[in-house]
C-alpha positions, -999 to 999 in steps of 0.1 A, spaced: 24 55 -464 25 21 -450 62 22 -440 57 56 -424 27 43 -405 47 13 -392 75 36 -381 52 58 -362 36 27 -345 70 12 -338 83 42 -319 59 40 -290 66 3 -287 103 10 -283 97 37 -257 74 13 -238 103 -12 -237 128 13 -224 104 25 -197 98 -10 -186 136 -16 -182 140 17 -164 111 7 -140 127 -26 -133 161 -10 -126 145 15 -103 126 -13 -85 158 -32 -81 176 -2 -68 148 5 -43 149 -31 -32 187 -30 -27 184 3 -8 156 -11 14 178 -41 23 208 -18 31 187 6 51 172 -24 70 206 -38 77 219 -4 88 188 0 111 193 -34 126 230 -28 131 223 6 148 196 -10 169 220 -38 180 247 -12 188 222 8 208 210 -23 226 246 -35 233 255 0 245 225 0 269 234 -35 280 270 -25 288 258 6 306 236 -16 328 265 -40 335 288 -11 344 261 4 367 256 -28 386 294 -36 389 303 -1 400 274 -2 424 290 -33 439 323 -15 442 306 14 459 289 -10 484 322 -26 491 339 8 497 311 17 522 315 -15 541 353 -9 544 349 27 554 325 17 582 348 -11 593 377 13 594 359 35 618 349 6 641 381 -14 643 419 -10 640 422 -47 631 412 -67 600 403 -103 603 380 -129 588 352 -125 614 344 -90 603 315 -80 581 337 -72 550 349 -109 549 314 -123 550 306 -143 518 272 -129 507 247 -148 485 239 -134 451 217 -103 451 187 -104 428 183 -74 405 157 -63 380 177 -80 353 193 -110 370 219 -114 397 248 -95 413 276 -111 433 302 -93 454 332 -105 474 358 -86 493 393 -101 498 421 -86 519 449 -81 494 474 -80 523 464 -115 532 479 -126 499 517 -126 493 526 -92 477 551 -100 450 566 -65 453 577 -73 489 606 -90 472 621 -55 468 627 -54 506 663 -65 509 684 -75 539 717 -58 548 735 -89 534 717 -92 501 748 -87 479 771 -109 500 768 -143 483 791 -158 510 764 -155 536 740 -183 542 706 -179 525 687 -175 558 708 -143 564 712 -131 529 674 -129 522 650 -106 540 620 -121 559 597 -110 530 619 -129 505 621 -159 528 583 -160 529 583 -164 491 609 -191 492 587 -210 516 556 -204 496 572 -218 465 579 -251 483 543 -255 496 528 -272 465 526 -310 471 516 -316 435 544 -294 422 573 -301 446 603 -278 445 635 -281 464 648 -253 486 676 -246 460 650 -244 432 628 -220 452 659 -198 459 667 -196 422 632 -186 413 631 -160 441 664 -145 430 651 -141 394 619 -124 406 639 -101 429 659 -90 399 627 -84 380 613 -60 406 644 -43 420 658 -12 405 694 -22 399 710 -43 372 730 -65 396 720 -102 398 706 -112 432 725 -145 430 733 -175 408 696 -179 399 690 -142 392 685 -126 358 690 -91 348 688 -74 313 720 -91 301 704 -125 305 671 -116 289 687 -98 260 705 -130 250 672 -148 246 653 -151 213 625 -129 227 651 -101 235 636 -87 267 650 -65 294 644 -70 331 616 -47 342 636 -33 371 604 -20 386 574 -32 406 551 -58 390 517 -43 381 501 -76 371 510 -111 383 509 -123 347 542 -105 342 559 -133 361 555 -155 330 584 -136 316 607 -143 345 636 -168 344 627 -202 360 590 -194 362 571 -222 345 535 -219 334 525 -248 358 540 -230 388 526 -196 379 491 -212 376 495 -225 412 508 -193 428 484 -169 411 455 -174 436 479 -168 465 498 -137 454 490 -101 444 509 -71 431 504 -40 453 520 -5 446 541 -6 477 556 -33 500 531 -43 526 529 -64 558 514 -98 554 481 -98 575 483 -130 596 446 -126 604 434 -130 568 461 -150 550 448 -182 534 462 -214 551 488 -220 524 501 -185 528 502 -190 565 526 -218 558 551 -192 546 555 -182 583 584 -200 600 614 -195 622 637 -169 606 665 -194 600 642 -220 584 636 -216 546 610 -245 545 573 -239 549 555 -249 580 544 -286 581 509 -292 568 496 -303 602 510 -271 618 493 -250 591 460 -266 597 463 -262 635 472 -225 631 443 -219 607 419 -236 632 433 -215 661 429 -183 641 393 -192 633 385 -192 670 406 -162 681 421 -137 657 454 -120 664 454 -86 681 491 -81 675 518 -99 656 536 -107 689 510 -133 697 526 -155 671 555 -160 695 532 -175 722 505 -193 702 504 -229 713 504 -244 678 538 -227 671 554 -239 703 592 -242 697 593 -219 667 571 -189 676 598 -170 694 621 -175 664 598 -158 639 611 -124 628 579 -106 638 589 -69 634 621 -73 614 628 -46 589 659 -57 570 660 -24 550 669 8 567 633 20 564 613 14 596 580 22 580 552 -2 587 550 -13 550 585 -29 554 575 -50 583 570 -87 574 538 -93 594 508 -73 605 472 -75 618 456 -46 598 453 -39 561 450 -9 538 445 -28 504 415 -48 495 403 -64 463 366 -64 452 355 -92 429 321 -87 414 300 -103 387 267 -92 372 243 -114 352 217 -100 328 197 -127 310 223 -151 295 252 -127 297 276 -123 326 303 -96 331 331 -95 358 350 -68 375 381 -67 398 389 -35 416 417 -26 440 407 -4 469 429 15 493 417 26 527 434 50 551 424 77 576 411 98 546 386 72 535 384 46 507 394 51 471 398 30 440 433 25 426 425 3 397 395 -14 380 393 -41 353 363 -55 335 361 -88 318 336 -110 299 
């Protein structure tokens, strides 16, 4: 009787212990689930917040692009010239927004050196017995001069020609070296990185890092002065930065303009923009060489405007925009094309 009674009393005690363990397990599980649900909620909330933030950034930056396109469209209706005294070239202060600031800048892409202009060849391109001033087209000579314009990174004429020949081979369609400094697929395939020459137009200036003779130091210096447009284009003498203006010289001279001549030419242009390229032949600061500049030379057999070395109007423009929301800033670069049909965007890149 006593044993049976203890057994009956002991059974409820055992059950109570099991129930307590089960309750603790359930409580622990609920706590773990609560933490996981909380983390998932915060993650989703952060994703939603980031998505909304990115949407606001895109709205501001694309708004800046739309504004730039409207300015260019209006300018195209009012003038057949493009110069730095026009509204599109005005450096505007940052715009305040509901969230922060918006900055917009328009740059004439044809005021920069178009690296794909190196595809325009002279009739003597393949005749290595010809002197360089005849073997290279005016567009190619512009690049040779530009490469020699960095006082802190001096290059000889021979070195500039070697680099130019290598870049010509990178952008042209054939597999024939442009000269002793050139490099086609046979050269690149022998290197450890085993590349082929692109043999097509450059789409991004960073590609030049792959080209023979092109050092990182030189590329860093030329990047602000060059661009890559989808077709060869005339260099707009009204909007080219002073250092790019230095790439203009007498056709037989492969050296850049002297620094004092570049400064005088930039100052002259600030007072009176060029109405036509022929004015270069008579501008006082170029006395003695102006009439020796190949103004309308088209060394290829194509007489289209895009193959002329110089111009006073442009079709390609770059929009630089940045938007700041709180402590965050995003950047955008867009390439715009303007013709008689209006303005359209050819490419757009966003960056942190």
